[in-house]
C-alpha positions in Angstrom: 1.2 41.9 12.6 3.8 41.2 9.9 3.9 37.6 8.6 7.5 36.4 8.0 7.1 32.8 6.9 4.3 31.0 5.1 4.4 27.3 5.9 2.3 24.8 4.0 2.1 21.3 5.5 0.9 19.0 2.7 0.4 15.5 1.6 2.4 16.5 -1.5 3.1 19.8 -3.2 0.3 19.9 -5.8 -2.2 19.8 -2.9 -1.4 23.5 -2.1 0.2 24.7 -5.3 -2.1 27.6 -5.9 -1.8 28.9 -2.3 2.0 28.8 -2.5 2.0 30.7 -5.8 -0.3 33.3 -4.3 1.8 33.7 -1.2 4.9 34.2 -3.4 3.4 37.5 -4.6 3.7 39.0 -1.1 6.9 41.0 -0.9 9.3 39.7 1.7 7.3 36.6 2.7 9.4 33.5 2.9 7.8 30.3 1.7 8.2 26.8 3.3 6.6 23.6 2.1 6.6 20.4 4.1 5.6 17.2 2.1 4.4 14.1 4.0 3.5 11.7 1.3 5.4 12.5 -2.0 3.7 10.2 -4.5 4.2 11.0 -8.2 1.0 9.9 -10.0 0.4 13.1 -11.9 0.5 13.9 -15.6 3.1 15.9 -17.5 1.4 19.3 -17.1 1.1 18.8 -13.3 4.7 17.8 -13.0 5.8 21.0 -14.9 3.6 23.1 -12.5 5.2 21.2 -9.5 8.7 22.0 -10.8 7.7 25.7 -11.2 6.2 25.9 -7.7 9.1 24.2 -6.1 11.4 26.9 -7.4 9.4 29.6 -5.7 10.1 28.1 -2.3 12.7 29.4 0.2 12.8 26.0 1.9 11.5 22.6 1.1 11.2 19.9 3.7 10.5 16.2 3.6 9.7 14.0 6.6 12.3 11.4 5.6 15.6 11.1 3.6 14.1 8.7 1.1 11.1 11.0 0.7 13.4 14.0 0.2 15.3 12.3 -2.6 12.0 11.3 -4.3 10.8 14.9 -4.2 14.0 16.1 -5.7 13.7 13.7 -8.6 10.0 14.5 -9.2 10.6 18.3 -9.2 14.0 18.1 -10.9 15.7 19.8 -8.0 19.4 19.6 -7.1 20.3 16.7 -4.8 20.2 17.5 -1.1 18.2 20.7 -1.8 15.2 19.2 0.1 15.9 19.1 3.8 14.8 16.3 6.1 13.1 17.0 9.4 11.7 13.9 11.0 8.2 13.9 12.5 8.1 13.9 16.3 5.5 12.6 18.6 4.5 13.0 22.3 5.8 10.4 24.6 3.0 8.7 26.6 5.4 6.2 28.1 5.8 2.5 27.5 3.2 -0.1 28.5 4.5 -3.7 28.9 2.1 -5.2 31.4 0.7 -8.1 29.3 2.8 -8.3 26.2 5.0 -11.3 26.8 2.5 -14.0 27.7 2.0 -17.1 25.6 -1.6 -16.4 25.1 -3.4 -14.8 22.1 -1.3 -12.1 20.5 -2.9 -8.8 19.5 -1.6 -7.4 16.2 -2.6 -3.7 16.1 -2.7 -0.9 13.6 -3.8 2.7 13.4 -4.6 3.7 9.8 -7.0 5.0 7.2 -9.1 2.1 5.9 -7.7 2.6 2.5 -6.1 0.3 -0.2 -2.7 2.1 0.2 -2.5 1.0 3.8 -2.5 -2.7 2.8 -4.8 -3.9 5.6 -6.1 -6.7 3.4 -2.7 -8.3 3.6 -3.0 -8.6 7.4 -6.3 -10.3 7.0 -4.8 -12.8 4.6 -1.9 -13.4 7.0 -4.3 -14.2 9.8 -5.4 -17.4 7.9 -1.9 -18.8 8.8 -1.7 -17.2 12.3 -4.4 -18.9 14.3 -3.2 -17.5 17.6 -3.5 -13.9 16.6 -6.2 -11.2 16.8 -6.0 -8.1 14.5 -7.3 -4.8 15.8 -7.3 -1.7 13.6 -8.6 1.8 14.4 -9.5 4.1 11.6 -12.0 5.4 9.1 -12.2 5.1 5.3 -14.0 3.8 2.3 -12.5 0.3 2.5 -14.2 -0.7 5.8 -17.0 -2.7 4.2 -14.6 -4.4 1.8 -12.3 -5.4 4.7 -15.2 -6.8 6.7 -16.3 -8.8 3.7 -12.8 -10.1 3.1 -12.5 -11.1 6.8 -15.7 -13.1 6.5 -14.6 -14.8 3.2 -11.3 -15.8 4.7 -12.9 -17.1 7.9 -11.0 -14.8 10.2 -13.8 -12.4 11.1 -14.0 -13.5 14.8 -10.4 -12.5 15.2 -10.7 -9.1 13.5 -11.9 -5.9 15.3 -12.3 -2.7 13.2 -12.8 0.2 15.5 -13.5 3.9 14.8 -10.6 6.4 14.7 -9.3 7.4 18.1 -8.0 10.9 18.8 -5.7 9.7 21.6 -4.3 6.3 20.6 -2.1 5.7 23.6 -4.7 3.7 25.6 -5.6 1.5 22.7 -2.0 0.8 21.8 -1.4 -0.4 25.4 -3.5 -3.4 24.4 -1.3 -4.3 21.3 1.5 -6.8 21.4 2.8 -6.0 17.9 2.2 -3.0 15.6 1.8 -3.6 11.9 1.6 -1.2 9.0 1.7 -3.0 5.6 1.4 0.1 3.5 1.8 0.1 -0.3 2.9 3.8 -0.1 4.1 6.0 2.8 6.1 9.0 3.6 7.2 8.7 7.2 4.2 7.4 9.3 3.5 9.0 12.7 1.8 5.8 13.8 5.0 3.9 13.6 6.7 6.4 15.8 3.9 6.3 18.3 4.1 2.5 18.4 7.9 2.6 18.9 7.5 5.1 21.8 5.0 2.7 23.4 7.7 0.0 23.3 6.0 -2.0 20.6 7.9 -4.1 18.0 6.9 -2.9 14.5 6.3 -4.9 11.3 6.1 -2.5 8.3 6.7 -2.5 4.6 9.7 -1.2 2.8 8.2 2.0 1.4 9.0 5.6 1.7 11.2 6.4 4.7 10.0 3.5 6.8 13.5 2.0 7.0 14.7 5.2 8.6 12.5 4.5 11.6 12.2 0.7 11.8 15.6 -1.0 12.1 15.1 -4.4 10.5 16.0 -7.2 13.0 16.5 -4.7 15.9 13.3 -2.8 16.5 11.0 -4.9 14.3 10.9 -6.3 10.7 10.8 -4.4 7.4 9.1 -6.6 4.8 8.5 -6.4 1.1 5.4 -4.5 0.0 2.4 -6.5 -1.2 4.0 -9.7 0.0 1.7 -11.8 2.2 4.3 -14.5 2.7 7.0 -12.1 3.9 4.5 -10.3 6.2 3.2 -13.6 7.7 6.7 -14.8 8.4 7.6 -11.7 10.3 4.4 -11.7 12.3 4.8 -15.4 13.1 8.3 -14.8 14.5 7.0 -12.2 16.9 3.9 -14.2 17.9 6.0 -17.3 18.6 8.8 -15.5 20.5 7.6 -13.3 23.3 11.2 -12.5 24.3 12.0 -11.3 20.8 9.0 -8.9 21.1 10.4 -7.6 24.4 13.9 -7.1 22.9 12.6 -5.3 19.8 10.1 -3.2 21.8 12.7 -2.0 24.3 15.1 -1.1 21.5 12.3 0.6 19.5 11.4 2.9 22.4 15.1 3.8 22.9 15.5 4.7 19.2 12.3 6.7 19.2 13.3 8.7 22.3 16.7 9.5 20.8 15.7 10.4 17.2 12.0 11.1 16.9 10.9 13.1 20.0 8.7 16.2 19.7 11.5 18.3 21.1 13.8 17.1 18.3 11.3 18.0 15.6 10.7 21.5 17.2 14.5 22.1 17.3 14.8 21.2 13.6 12.1 23.7 12.6 13.3 26.5 14.9 16.8 26.1 13.3 15.2 26.2 9.8 13.2 29.3 10.7 16.3 31.1 11.9 18.1 30.2 8.8 15.3 31.5 6.6 15.1 34.7 8.5 18.9 35.2 8.6 19.0 35.0 12.4 22.4 34.0 13.6 
């Protein structure tokens, strides 16, 4: 069977640079790279190699507009040469059974237990949010540090750190608010999953987050690494159940319209046809 397109789905381009260069030696094979987290923390030599590799691609995709512009700057590519195709997620339906009571509010998150995800900021926020519980599902090297911080801050009884879940829909039904206080992001799937579940989202202004979360309409976009800003946004949603309802309803509508799995598939099918010259 003849291979027409080689597609590399990557955190960022250097993660698969050698494979892309190797694939470029196969006559007639089209090359496509999809970058999910374009962070430029490399040295001069690596950046030169990234520029070289980028120019061997037939198509270059980012998962958000802001991410696309960042890739272009890093690789010294012409503006608008990197295409945006948003991630899409499966719709498991909304779950609104318990979310608007005046009882304890569950702030939830799905994330790697990693410094870049900013979960320590949520623990600090809990100090000033006595009516809230924080539940996070994920794995990572920061678990012990987060548990220790929760004990130090005196919020450990209101913190649950769970293992990663392959199918998060059931867990997310128990959340009232979804939070992702990342210090760096591309276009997080977990935010889209939360929106489809009808959850209001509080997330930091990094990567292409603003392209999903509409500040003041589907949730709040807050400054990165700012506990005060994060706490203020969470407090508004804790104190105002009807605001959570309004944001959550709007979040689901936006996700269904812009970030469905069908929409993503349509985008890639169109790109494949373009790469292969199919009219």
